[in-house]
N, CA, C and O atoms as CSV, one atom per row, in Angstrom:
chain,resi,resn,atom,element,x,y,z
A,1,MET,N,N,0.842,-1.174,0.000
A,1,MET,CA,C,0.000,0.000,0.000
A,1,MET,C,C,0.892,1.244,0.000
A,1,MET,O,O,1.811,1.332,0.814
A,2,PRO,N,N,0.646,2.198,-0.884
A,2,PRO,CA,C,1.446,3.427,-0.896
A,2,PRO,C,C,1.345,4.171,0.441
A,2,PRO,O,O,0.323,4.109,1.124
A,3,VAL,N,N,2.415,4.867,0.795
A,3,VAL,CA,C,2.459,5.611,2.057
A,3,VAL,C,C,1.590,6.865,1.972
A,3,VAL,O,O,1.224,7.310,0.884
A,4,SER,N,N,1.268,7.426,3.135
A,4,SER,CA,C,0.506,8.675,3.185
A,4,SER,C,C,1.353,9.815,2.620
A,4,SER,O,O,2.575,9.707,2.525
A,5,THR,N,N,0.695,10.892,2.254
A,5,THR,CA,C,1.397,12.070,1.737
A,5,THR,C,C,2.380,12.606,2.777
A,5,THR,O,O,3.500,12.986,2.436
A,6,GLU,N,N,1.964,12.637,4.042
A,6,GLU,CA,C,2.844,13.121,5.113
A,6,GLU,C,C,4.087,12.239,5.247
A,6,GLU,O,O,5.201,12.751,5.355
A,7,ASP,N,N,3.904,10.926,5.239
A,7,ASP,CA,C,5.059,10.031,5.330
A,7,ASP,C,C,5.942,10.154,4.094
A,7,ASP,O,O,7.167,10.106,4.206
A,8,TYR,N,N,5.338,10.312,2.916
A,8,TYR,CA,C,6.135,10.461,1.693
A,8,TYR,C,C,7.024,11.704,1.786
A,8,TYR,O,O,8.202,11.653,1.432
A,9,ALA,N,N,6.467,12.808,2.256
A,9,ALA,CA,C,7.255,14.039,2.389
A,9,ALA,C,C,8.395,13.841,3.390
A,9,ALA,O,O,9.519,14.279,3.143
A,10,ARG,N,N,8.115,13.192,4.499
A,10,ARG,CA,C,9.159,12.956,5.509
A,10,ARG,C,C,10.240,12.008,4.991
A,10,ARG,O,O,11.424,12.210,5.257
A,11,ILE,N,N,9.836,10.984,4.259
A,11,ILE,CA,C,10.808,10.040,3.702
A,11,ILE,C,C,11.655,10.720,2.637
A,11,ILE,O,O,12.866,10.503,2.582
A,12,SER,N,N,11.048,11.527,1.804
A,12,SER,CA,C,11.795,12.260,0.775
A,12,SER,C,C,12.832,13.179,1.416
A,12,SER,O,O,13.975,13.239,0.963
A,13,ASP,N,N,12.436,13.894,2.469
A,13,ASP,CA,C,13.369,14.758,3.194
A,13,ASP,C,C,14.470,13.919,3.847
A,13,ASP,O,O,15.644,14.285,3.799
A,14,PHE,N,N,14.092,12.807,4.448
A,14,PHE,CA,C,15.058,11.916,5.096
A,14,PHE,C,C,16.109,11.443,4.099
A,14,PHE,O,O,17.303,11.481,4.394
A,15,LEU,N,N,15.676,10.997,2.919
A,15,LEU,CA,C,16.621,10.498,1.917
A,15,LEU,C,C,17.494,11.612,1.351
A,15,LEU,O,O,18.649,11.371,0.999
A,16,ALA,N,N,16.962,12.818,1.260
A,16,ALA,CA,C,17.796,13.952,0.838
A,16,ALA,C,C,18.908,14.185,1.857
A,16,ALA,O,O,20.059,14.396,1.477
A,17,ARG,N,N,18.580,14.148,3.132
A,17,ARG,CA,C,19.592,14.323,4.187
A,17,ARG,C,C,20.602,13.171,4.166
A,17,ARG,O,O,21.796,13.384,4.380
A,18,TYR,N,N,20.126,11.965,3.910
A,18,TYR,CA,C,20.976,10.779,3.772
A,18,TYR,C,C,22.033,11.037,2.697
A,18,TYR,O,O,23.216,10.761,2.901
A,19,CYS,N,N,21.601,11.565,1.557
A,19,CYS,CA,C,22.539,11.870,0.463
A,19,CYS,C,C,23.484,13.009,0.836
A,19,CYS,O,O,24.689,12.911,0.602
A,20,TRP,N,N,22.957,14.080,1.409
A,20,TRP,CA,C,23.803,15.213,1.794
A,20,TRP,C,C,24.888,14.777,2.776
A,20,TRP,O,O,26.051,15.154,2.628
A,21,LEU,N,N,24.508,13.987,3.775
A,21,LEU,CA,C,25.479,13.593,4.796
A,21,LEU,C,C,26.587,12.720,4.229
A,21,LEU,O,O,27.749,12.890,4.597
A,22,VAL,N,N,26.252,11.786,3.338
A,22,VAL,CA,C,27.307,10.958,2.746
A,22,VAL,C,C,28.183,11.814,1.833
A,22,VAL,O,O,29.402,11.638,1.814
A,23,ASP,N,N,27.585,12.738,1.077
A,23,ASP,CA,C,28.367,13.585,0.174
A,23,ASP,C,C,29.262,14.570,0.918
A,23,ASP,O,O,30.299,14.980,0.397
A,24,GLU,N,N,28.873,14.947,2.119
A,24,GLU,CA,C,29.672,15.863,2.933
A,24,GLU,C,C,30.634,15.113,3.852
A,24,GLU,O,O,31.286,15.727,4.696
A,25,SER,N,N,30.726,13.803,3.697
A,25,SER,CA,C,31.636,12.944,4.479
A,25,SER,C,C,31.380,13.022,5.983
A,25,SER,O,O,32.315,12.962,6.781
A,26,ASP,N,N,30.113,13.155,6.363
A,26,ASP,CA,C,29.730,13.220,7.774
A,26,ASP,C,C,29.364,11.817,8.261
A,26,ASP,O,O,28.194,11.433,8.276
A,27,GLY,N,N,30.385,11.065,8.656
A,27,GLY,CA,C,30.177,9.687,9.079
A,27,GLY,C,C,29.263,9.551,10.278
A,27,GLY,O,O,28.409,8.665,10.311
A,28,ASP,N,N,29.433,10.426,11.272
A,28,ASP,CA,C,28.593,10.343,12.466
A,28,ASP,C,C,27.137,10.645,12.127
A,28,ASP,O,O,26.233,9.918,12.538
A,29,GLY,N,N,26.919,11.719,11.376
A,29,GLY,CA,C,25.555,12.090,10.994
A,29,GLY,C,C,24.897,11.030,10.137
A,29,GLY,O,O,23.725,10.705,10.328
A,30,TRP,N,N,25.658,10.485,9.183
A,30,TRP,CA,C,25.110,9.473,8.280
A,30,TRP,C,C,24.795,8.186,9.037
A,30,TRP,O,O,23.739,7.589,8.826
A,31,ALA,N,N,25.691,7.755,9.911
A,31,ALA,CA,C,25.465,6.526,10.685
A,31,ALA,C,C,24.255,6.662,11.603
A,31,ALA,O,O,23.568,5.677,11.872
A,32,ALA,N,N,23.990,7.873,12.085
A,32,ALA,CA,C,22.843,8.102,12.971
A,32,ALA,C,C,21.510,7.889,12.257
A,32,ALA,O,O,20.474,7.762,12.911
A,33,LEU,N,N,21.524,7.848,10.931
A,33,LEU,CA,C,20.300,7.617,10.161
A,33,LEU,C,C,19.957,6.131,10.038
A,33,LEU,O,O,18.928,5.778,9.462
A,34,TRP,N,N,20.805,5.271,10.570
A,34,TRP,CA,C,20.635,3.817,10.480
A,34,TRP,C,C,20.229,3.235,11.830
A,34,TRP,O,O,20.518,3.818,12.875
A,35,THR,N,N,19.556,2.078,11.804
A,35,THR,CA,C,19.331,1.332,13.039
A,35,THR,C,C,20.679,0.784,13.503
A,35,THR,O,O,21.627,0.718,12.720
A,36,GLU,N,N,20.763,0.395,14.762
A,36,GLU,CA,C,22.022,-0.146,15.300
A,36,GLU,C,C,22.521,-1.336,14.494
A,36,GLU,O,O,23.727,-1.526,14.344
A,37,ASP,N,N,21.592,-2.139,13.974
A,37,ASP,CA,C,21.963,-3.338,13.224
A,37,ASP,C,C,21.757,-3.166,11.712
A,37,ASP,O,O,21.589,-4.148,10.989
A,38,GLY,N,N,21.771,-1.922,11.245
A,38,GLY,CA,C,21.537,-1.638,9.833
A,38,GLY,C,C,22.484,-2.382,8.903
A,38,GLY,O,O,23.623,-2.679,9.265
A,39,VAL,N,N,21.996,-2.682,7.691
A,39,VAL,CA,C,22.773,-3.430,6.697
A,39,VAL,C,C,22.773,-2.658,5.383
A,39,VAL,O,O,21.720,-2.268,4.878
A,40,PHE,N,N,23.982,-2.442,4.829
A,40,PHE,CA,C,24.158,-1.799,3.527
A,40,PHE,C,C,24.782,-2.846,2.611
A,40,PHE,O,O,25.953,-3.194,2.767
A,41,ALA,N,N,24.001,-3.349,1.656
A,41,ALA,CA,C,24.456,-4.435,0.787
A,41,ALA,C,C,24.520,-3.976,-0.665
A,41,ALA,O,O,23.713,-3.164,-1.117
A,42,GLY,N,N,25.509,-4.520,-1.386
A,42,GLY,CA,C,25.609,-4.281,-2.810
A,42,GLY,C,C,26.660,-3.278,-3.230
A,42,GLY,O,O,26.927,-3.128,-4.422
A,43,VAL,N,N,27.266,-2.583,-2.268
A,43,VAL,CA,C,28.279,-1.575,-2.614
A,43,VAL,C,C,29.697,-2.055,-2.316
A,43,VAL,O,O,30.670,-1.382,-2.655
A,44,SER,N,N,29.809,-3.199,-1.691
A,44,SER,CA,C,31.107,-3.788,-1.364
A,44,SER,C,C,30.951,-5.310,-1.476
A,44,SER,O,O,29.829,-5.815,-1.520
A,45,PRO,N,N,32.065,-6.037,-1.521
A,45,PRO,CA,C,31.955,-7.498,-1.663
A,45,PRO,C,C,31.085,-8.154,-0.587
A,45,PRO,O,O,30.360,-9.109,-0.868
A,46,GLU,N,N,31.156,-7.649,0.623
A,46,GLU,CA,C,30.341,-8.163,1.727
A,46,GLU,C,C,29.458,-7.034,2.257
A,46,GLU,O,O,29.867,-5.873,2.219
A,47,PRO,N,N,28.258,-7.348,2.751
A,47,PRO,CA,C,27.417,-6.303,3.335
A,47,PRO,C,C,28.130,-5.594,4.489
A,47,PRO,O,O,28.918,-6.203,5.213
A,48,ILE,N,N,27.848,-4.323,4.645
A,48,ILE,CA,C,28.371,-3.530,5.759
A,48,ILE,C,C,27.280,-3.547,6.822
A,48,ILE,O,O,26.150,-3.131,6.565
A,49,VAL,N,N,27.617,-4.028,8.019
A,49,VAL,CA,C,26.610,-4.283,9.044
A,49,VAL,C,C,26.924,-3.507,10.317
A,49,VAL,O,O,28.050,-3.541,10.812
A,50,GLY,N,N,25.920,-2.808,10.843
A,50,GLY,CA,C,26.033,-2.112,12.119
A,50,GLY,C,C,26.474,-0.669,11.974
A,50,GLY,O,O,27.237,-0.320,11.073
A,51,ARG,N,N,25.977,0.164,12.883
A,51,ARG,CA,C,26.277,1.601,12.841
A,51,ARG,C,C,27.770,1.902,12.856
A,51,ARG,O,O,28.241,2.791,12.146
A,52,GLU,N,N,28.503,1.160,13.663
A,52,GLU,CA,C,29.945,1.433,13.772
A,52,GLU,C,C,30.627,1.244,12.425
A,52,GLU,O,O,31.418,2.093,12.014
A,53,ALA,N,N,30.341,0.161,11.738
A,53,ALA,CA,C,30.932,-0.080,10.411
A,53,ALA,C,C,30.400,0.920,9.391
A,53,ALA,O,O,31.149,1.379,8.528
A,54,LEU,N,N,29.125,1.261,9.480
A,54,LEU,CA,C,28.521,2.210,8.534
A,54,LEU,C,C,29.120,3.604,8.673
A,54,LEU,O,O,29.188,4.348,7.694
A,55,ARG,N,N,29.553,3.964,9.875
A,55,ARG,CA,C,30.142,5.282,10.123
A,55,ARG,C,C,31.326,5.562,9.191
A,55,ARG,O,O,31.584,6.717,8.855
A,56,ALA,N,N,32.035,4.532,8.779
A,56,ALA,CA,C,33.224,4.700,7.934
A,56,ALA,C,C,32.892,4.919,6.458
A,56,ALA,O,O,33.744,5.398,5.710
A,57,VAL,N,N,31.684,4.583,6.024
A,57,VAL,CA,C,31.339,4.631,4.598
A,57,VAL,C,C,31.564,6.009,3.973
A,57,VAL,O,O,32.213,6.079,2.929
A,58,PRO,N,N,31.066,7.112,4.548
A,58,PRO,CA,C,31.280,8.407,3.896
A,58,PRO,C,C,32.759,8.767,3.716
A,58,PRO,O,O,33.131,9.334,2.689
A,59,LEU,N,N,33.590,8.452,4.680
A,59,LEU,CA,C,35.018,8.758,4.566
A,59,LEU,C,C,35.673,7.903,3.484
A,59,LEU,O,O,36.489,8.403,2.709
A,60,VAL,N,N,35.326,6.632,3.426
A,60,VAL,CA,C,35.861,5.750,2.382
A,60,VAL,C,C,35.444,6.266,1.010
A,60,VAL,O,O,36.255,6.291,0.085
A,61,MET,N,N,34.189,6.674,0.871
A,61,MET,CA,C,33.717,7.193,-0.416
A,61,MET,C,C,34.457,8.467,-0.806
A,61,MET,O,O,34.786,8.667,-1.975
A,62,MET,N,N,34.719,9.337,0.184
A,62,MET,CA,C,35.456,10.561,-0.112
A,62,MET,C,C,36.876,10.233,-0.566
A,62,MET,O,O,37.382,10.841,-1.509
A,63,LYS,N,N,37.517,9.281,0.096
A,63,LYS,CA,C,38.879,8.906,-0.291
A,63,LYS,C,C,38.916,8.311,-1.693
A,63,LYS,O,O,39.872,8.533,-2.436
A,64,GLN,N,N,37.892,7.562,-2.058
A,64,GLN,CA,C,37.844,6.940,-3.384
A,64,GLN,C,C,37.432,7.916,-4.480
A,64,GLN,O,O,37.911,7.824,-5.610
A,65,ASN,N,N,36.543,8.852,-4.145
A,65,ASN,CA,C,35.920,9.690,-5.172
A,65,ASN,C,C,36.154,11.185,-5.019
A,65,ASN,O,O,35.729,11.958,-5.878
A,66,GLY,N,N,36.818,11.616,-3.949
A,66,GLY,CA,C,37.017,13.046,-3.735
A,66,GLY,C,C,35.792,13.691,-3.105
A,66,GLY,O,O,34.824,13.015,-2.758
A,67,THR,N,N,35.853,15.004,-2.963
A,67,THR,CA,C,34.798,15.731,-2.250
A,67,THR,C,C,33.706,16.265,-3.163
A,67,THR,O,O,32.789,16.934,-2.686
A,68,ALA,N,N,33.777,15.992,-4.446
A,68,ALA,CA,C,32.804,16.560,-5.380
A,68,ALA,C,C,31.735,15.554,-5.808
A,68,ALA,O,O,31.017,15.801,-6.777
A,69,MET,N,N,31.620,14.440,-5.113
A,69,MET,CA,C,30.616,13.436,-5.440
A,69,MET,C,C,29.255,13.892,-4.916
A,69,MET,O,O,29.155,14.411,-3.804
A,70,ARG,N,N,28.214,13.696,-5.716
A,70,ARG,CA,C,26.862,14.069,-5.307
A,70,ARG,C,C,25.878,12.966,-5.675
A,70,ARG,O,O,25.887,12.453,-6.795
A,71,HIS,N,N,25.026,12.609,-4.711
A,71,HIS,CA,C,23.983,11.600,-4.902
A,71,HIS,C,C,22.641,12.308,-5.126
A,71,HIS,O,O,22.322,13.276,-4.435
A,72,MET,N,N,21.869,11.828,-6.082
A,72,MET,CA,C,20.540,12.369,-6.376
A,72,MET,C,C,19.534,11.221,-6.380
A,72,MET,O,O,19.735,10.217,-7.064
A,73,VAL,N,N,18.460,11.368,-5.622
A,73,VAL,CA,C,17.395,10.370,-5.566
A,73,VAL,C,C,16.355,10.700,-6.634
A,73,VAL,O,O,15.919,11.845,-6.748
A,74,GLY,N,N,15.959,9.694,-7.415
A,74,GLY,CA,C,14.926,9.904,-8.430
A,74,GLY,C,C,13.924,8.765,-8.458
A,74,GLY,O,O,14.233,7.635,-8.078
A,75,ASN,N,N,12.717,9.079,-8.916
A,75,ASN,CA,C,11.640,8.090,-9.070
A,75,ASN,C,C,11.358,7.350,-7.766
A,75,ASN,O,O,11.249,6.124,-7.750
A,76,LEU,N,N,11.242,8.102,-6.678
A,76,LEU,CA,C,11.001,7.524,-5.357
A,76,LEU,C,C,9.583,6.954,-5.266
A,76,LEU,O,O,8.603,7.659,-5.505
A,77,ALA,N,N,9.489,5.684,-4.922
A,77,ALA,CA,C,8.210,5.015,-4.671
A,77,ALA,C,C,8.283,4.379,-3.289
A,77,ALA,O,O,9.244,3.676,-2.975
A,78,CYS,N,N,7.267,4.625,-2.462
A,78,CYS,CA,C,7.278,4.149,-1.076
A,78,CYS,C,C,5.991,3.393,-0.763
A,78,CYS,O,O,4.890,3.868,-1.041
A,79,ASP,N,N,6.150,2.215,-0.183
A,79,ASP,CA,C,5.001,1.394,0.208
A,79,ASP,C,C,5.193,0.891,1.628
A,79,ASP,O,O,6.292,0.516,2.036
A,80,TYR,N,N,4.077,0.895,2.380
A,80,TYR,CA,C,4.118,0.339,3.730
A,80,TYR,C,C,4.361,-1.166,3.678
A,80,TYR,O,O,3.939,-1.850,2.745
A,81,ILE,N,N,5.053,-1.662,4.705
A,81,ILE,CA,C,5.282,-3.092,4.904
A,81,ILE,C,C,4.616,-3.458,6.227
A,81,ILE,O,O,4.974,-2.894,7.262
A,82,ASP,N,N,3.672,-4.371,6.225
A,82,ASP,CA,C,3.057,-4.840,7.476
A,82,ASP,C,C,2.620,-3.692,8.375
A,82,ASP,O,O,3.170,-3.524,9.464
A,83,GLY,N,N,1.675,-2.923,7.959
A,83,GLY,CA,C,1.201,-1.800,8.755
A,83,GLY,C,C,1.866,-0.512,8.317
A,83,GLY,O,O,2.196,-0.350,7.142
A,84,THR,N,N,2.066,0.411,9.257
A,84,THR,CA,C,2.606,1.726,8.893
A,84,THR,C,C,3.914,2.072,9.595
A,84,THR,O,O,4.349,3.222,9.538
A,85,ASP,N,N,4.553,1.108,10.256
A,85,ASP,CA,C,5.802,1.398,10.964
A,85,ASP,C,C,7.046,0.976,10.203
A,85,ASP,O,O,8.162,1.159,10.688
A,86,ALA,N,N,6.863,0.414,9.011
A,86,ALA,CA,C,7.996,0.057,8.151
A,86,ALA,C,C,7.610,0.350,6.706
A,86,ALA,O,O,6.452,0.213,6.313
A,87,VAL,N,N,8.606,0.755,5.930
A,87,VAL,CA,C,8.372,1.170,4.540
A,87,VAL,C,C,9.468,0.598,3.656
A,87,VAL,O,O,10.635,0.548,4.045
A,88,LEU,N,N,9.080,0.170,2.466
A,88,LEU,CA,C,10.053,-0.127,1.426
A,88,LEU,C,C,10.085,1.084,0.504
A,88,LEU,O,O,9.099,1.399,-0.161
A,89,ALA,N,N,11.229,1.755,0.474
A,89,ALA,CA,C,11.443,2.902,-0.420
A,89,ALA,C,C,12.322,2.424,-1.566
A,89,ALA,O,O,13.426,1.928,-1.341
A,90,ARG,N,N,11.835,2.572,-2.795
A,90,ARG,CA,C,12.601,2.167,-3.979
A,90,ARG,C,C,12.877,3.423,-4.786
A,90,ARG,O,O,11.985,4.239,-5.019
A,91,TYR,N,N,14.132,3.567,-5.212
A,91,TYR,CA,C,14.487,4.742,-6.007
A,91,TYR,C,C,15.744,4.476,-6.809
A,91,TYR,O,O,16.489,3.531,-6.552
A,92,TYR,N,N,15.956,5.346,-7.796
A,92,TYR,CA,C,17.209,5.342,-8.535
A,92,TYR,C,C,18.126,6.358,-7.884
A,92,TYR,O,O,17.701,7.464,-7.548
A,93,ASN,N,N,19.378,5.984,-7.708
A,93,ASN,CA,C,20.380,6.882,-7.152
A,93,ASN,C,C,21.374,7.198,-8.269
A,93,ASN,O,O,22.109,6.327,-8.733
A,94,PHE,N,N,21.376,8.446,-8.681
A,94,PHE,CA,C,22.255,8.918,-9.743
A,94,PHE,C,C,23.415,9.638,-9.064
A,94,PHE,O,O,23.215,10.671,-8.425
A,95,VAL,N,N,24.621,9.102,-9.197
A,95,VAL,CA,C,25.794,9.646,-8.509
A,95,VAL,C,C,26.690,10.323,-9.541
A,95,VAL,O,O,27.090,9.717,-10.536
A,96,THR,N,N,26.996,11.599,-9.280
A,96,THR,CA,C,27.811,12.384,-10.207
A,96,THR,C,C,29.104,12.836,-9.544
A,96,THR,O,O,29.221,12.853,-8.319
A,97,ASP,N,N,30.065,13.199,-10.374
A,97,ASP,CA,C,31.373,13.678,-9.931
A,97,ASP,C,C,31.569,15.092,-10.475
A,97,ASP,O,O,31.835,15.277,-11.662
A,98,TRP,N,N,31.437,16.078,-9.602
A,98,TRP,CA,C,31.528,17.475,-10.041
A,98,TRP,C,C,32.957,17.953,-10.187
A,98,TRP,O,O,33.179,19.056,-10.687
A,99,ALA,N,N,33.923,17.173,-9.772
A,99,ALA,CA,C,35.317,17.491,-10.097
A,99,ALA,C,C,35.560,17.224,-11.581
A,99,ALA,O,O,36.528,17.715,-12.161
A,100,GLN,N,N,34.674,16.442,-12.183
A,100,GLN,CA,C,34.751,16.102,-13.606
A,100,GLN,C,C,33.588,16.741,-14.375
A,100,GLN,O,O,33.137,16.198,-15.384
A,101,GLY,N,N,33.106,17.895,-13.898
A,101,GLY,CA,C,32.056,18.621,-14.603
A,101,GLY,C,C,30.677,17.996,-14.522
A,101,GLY,O,O,29.833,18.259,-15.378
A,102,GLY,N,N,30.432,17.183,-13.525
A,102,GLY,CA,C,29.132,16.547,-13.365
A,102,GLY,C,C,29.032,15.201,-14.055
A,102,GLY,O,O,27.934,14.687,-14.269
A,103,ARG,N,N,30.160,14.634,-14.398
A,103,ARG,CA,C,30.202,13.326,-15.066
A,103,ARG,C,C,29.520,12.266,-14.196
A,103,ARG,O,O,29.659,12.267,-12.973
A,104,MET,N,N,28.781,11.360,-14.849
A,104,MET,CA,C,28.132,10.279,-14.118
A,104,MET,C,C,29.182,9.343,-13.523
A,104,MET,O,O,30.085,8.879,-14.220
A,105,ASN,N,N,29.051,9.080,-12.244
A,105,ASN,CA,C,29.895,8.104,-11.564
A,105,ASN,C,C,29.230,6.733,-11.645
A,105,ASN,O,O,29.856,5.745,-12.030
A,106,CYS,N,N,27.950,6.692,-11.276
A,106,CYS,CA,C,27.187,5.450,-11.385
A,106,CYS,C,C,25.698,5.730,-11.254
A,106,CYS,O,O,25.281,6.802,-10.815
A,107,MET,N,N,24.917,4.745,-11.644
A,107,MET,CA,C,23.468,4.746,-11.466
A,107,MET,C,C,23.140,3.464,-10.729
A,107,MET,O,O,23.627,2.391,-11.087
A,108,ALA,N,N,22.313,3.575,-9.696
A,108,ALA,CA,C,21.990,2.400,-8.885
A,108,ALA,C,C,20.499,2.348,-8.582
A,108,ALA,O,O,19.825,3.377,-8.522
A,109,LEU,N,N,20.005,1.149,-8.395
A,109,LEU,CA,C,18.655,0.926,-7.897
A,109,LEU,C,C,18.785,0.620,-6.413
A,109,LEU,O,O,19.529,-0.281,-6.026
A,110,CYS,N,N,18.071,1.361,-5.587
A,110,CYS,CA,C,18.132,1.161,-4.138
A,110,CYS,C,C,16.779,0.677,-3.627
A,110,CYS,O,O,15.749,1.302,-3.879
A,111,ASP,N,N,16.793,-0.429,-2.917
A,111,ASP,CA,C,15.632,-0.952,-2.199
A,111,ASP,C,C,15.948,-0.774,-0.720
A,111,ASP,O,O,16.749,-1.516,-0.153
A,112,VAL,N,N,15.313,0.212,-0.105
A,112,VAL,CA,C,15.650,0.605,1.262
A,112,VAL,C,C,14.475,0.310,2.192
A,112,VAL,O,O,13.357,0.772,1.968
A,113,THR,N,N,14.750,-0.463,3.233
A,113,THR,CA,C,13.753,-0.719,4.261
A,113,THR,C,C,13.953,0.303,5.368
A,113,THR,O,O,15.018,0.383,5.979
A,114,LEU,N,N,12.905,1.084,5.614
A,114,LEU,CA,C,12.921,2.111,6.655
A,114,LEU,C,C,11.990,1.695,7.785
A,114,LEU,O,O,10.950,1.078,7.551
A,115,VAL,N,N,12.374,2.038,9.018
A,115,VAL,CA,C,11.504,1.810,10.170
A,115,VAL,C,C,11.235,3.147,10.843
A,115,VAL,O,O,12.106,4.012,10.929
A,116,ARG,N,N,10.011,3.288,11.313
A,116,ARG,CA,C,9.603,4.548,11.931
A,116,ARG,C,C,10.412,4.790,13.204
A,116,ARG,O,O,10.663,3.876,13.989
A,117,ASN,N,N,10.811,6.050,13.383
A,117,ASN,CA,C,11.562,6.481,14.562
A,117,ASN,C,C,10.960,7.805,15.019
A,117,ASN,O,O,11.458,8.875,14.668
A,118,GLY,N,N,9.889,7.730,15.802
A,118,GLY,CA,C,9.187,8.944,16.207
A,118,GLY,C,C,8.568,9.615,14.991
A,118,GLY,O,O,7.768,9.007,14.281
A,119,GLU,N,N,8.939,10.875,14.747
A,119,GLU,CA,C,8.427,11.629,13.603
A,119,GLU,C,C,9.233,11.383,12.339
A,119,GLU,O,O,8.876,11.890,11.276
A,120,SER,N,N,10.310,10.617,12.432
A,120,SER,CA,C,11.174,10.402,11.275
A,120,SER,C,C,11.331,8.904,11.012
A,120,SER,O,O,10.471,8.102,11.376
A,121,TRP,N,N,12.437,8.546,10.379
A,121,TRP,CA,C,12.690,7.172,9.952
A,121,TRP,C,C,14.145,6.819,10.196
A,121,TRP,O,O,14.985,7.704,10.363
A,122,LEU,N,N,14.445,5.530,10.216
A,122,LEU,CA,C,15.811,5.022,10.229
A,122,LEU,C,C,15.929,3.960,9.145
A,122,LEU,O,O,14.962,3.264,8.835
A,123,VAL,N,N,17.126,3.842,8.569
A,123,VAL,CA,C,17.382,2.807,7.575
A,123,VAL,C,C,17.669,1.500,8.304
A,123,VAL,O,O,18.575,1.429,9.134
A,124,LYS,N,N,16.899,0.480,7.992
A,124,LYS,CA,C,17.133,-0.871,8.522
A,124,LYS,C,C,18.029,-1.646,7.557
A,124,LYS,O,O,18.905,-2.406,7.969
A,125,ARG,N,N,17.784,-1.434,6.256
A,125,ARG,CA,C,18.551,-2.153,5.238
A,125,ARG,C,C,18.501,-1.375,3.929
A,125,ARG,O,O,17.459,-0.842,3.549
A,126,ASN,N,N,19.639,-1.316,3.248
A,126,ASN,CA,C,19.719,-0.726,1.910
A,126,ASN,C,C,20.360,-1.764,0.996
A,126,ASN,O,O,21.547,-2.067,1.116
A,127,ASP,N,N,19.558,-2.301,0.084
A,127,ASP,CA,C,20.056,-3.237,-0.924
A,127,ASP,C,C,20.220,-2.460,-2.222
A,127,ASP,O,O,19.239,-2.065,-2.853
A,128,THR,N,N,21.462,-2.246,-2.609
A,128,THR,CA,C,21.787,-1.435,-3.779
A,128,THR,C,C,22.279,-2.326,-4.912
A,128,THR,O,O,23.114,-3.209,-4.716
A,129,THR,N,N,21.740,-2.071,-6.098
A,129,THR,CA,C,22.165,-2.786,-7.300
A,129,THR,C,C,22.720,-1.770,-8.286
A,129,THR,O,O,21.996,-0.882,-8.734
A,130,LEU,N,N,24.004,-1.893,-8.630
A,130,LEU,CA,C,24.593,-0.983,-9.609
A,130,LEU,C,C,24.051,-1.316,-10.987
A,130,LEU,O,O,24.080,-2.470,-11.416
A,131,LEU,N,N,23.552,-0.290,-11.682
A,131,LEU,CA,C,22.994,-0.466,-13.016
A,131,LEU,C,C,23.953,0.003,-14.096
A,131,LEU,O,O,23.966,-0.541,-15.201
A,132,ALA,N,N,24.756,1.014,-13.779
A,132,ALA,CA,C,25.718,1.569,-14.733
A,132,ALA,C,C,26.812,2.278,-13.955
A,132,ALA,O,O,26.583,2.791,-12.860
A,133,GLY,N,N,27.993,2.300,-14.530
A,133,GLY,CA,C,29.088,3.032,-13.906
A,133,GLY,C,C,30.193,2.147,-13.410
A,133,GLY,O,O,31.179,2.639,-12.861
């Protein structure tokens, strides 16, 4: 079932902040958006599990790609899972490199499981599939 308009707006804002924090190499801020046992799969040979391990992701990405990398969320579709306290958010993530004039770094499909956290959300799992790049 599609999410309410209010939840869609909050999830869209949440994912924008998720992208900003990783692009700004804010490991603490980015890790705080995940559950303690969060899982990020598909971007490394093995899934990255737990907030402590996730905290390192933005710094690793900056070292690999520099400070001009930018993530853009597109075609966001959100559906409730088992009631209204969990959501599957599906979107395309278009990653660009502005040190190279906005050149495409990669395009990915993200299947993100979010769980309600008061007025906001936390990432429980992000299954990313690279489509190009």
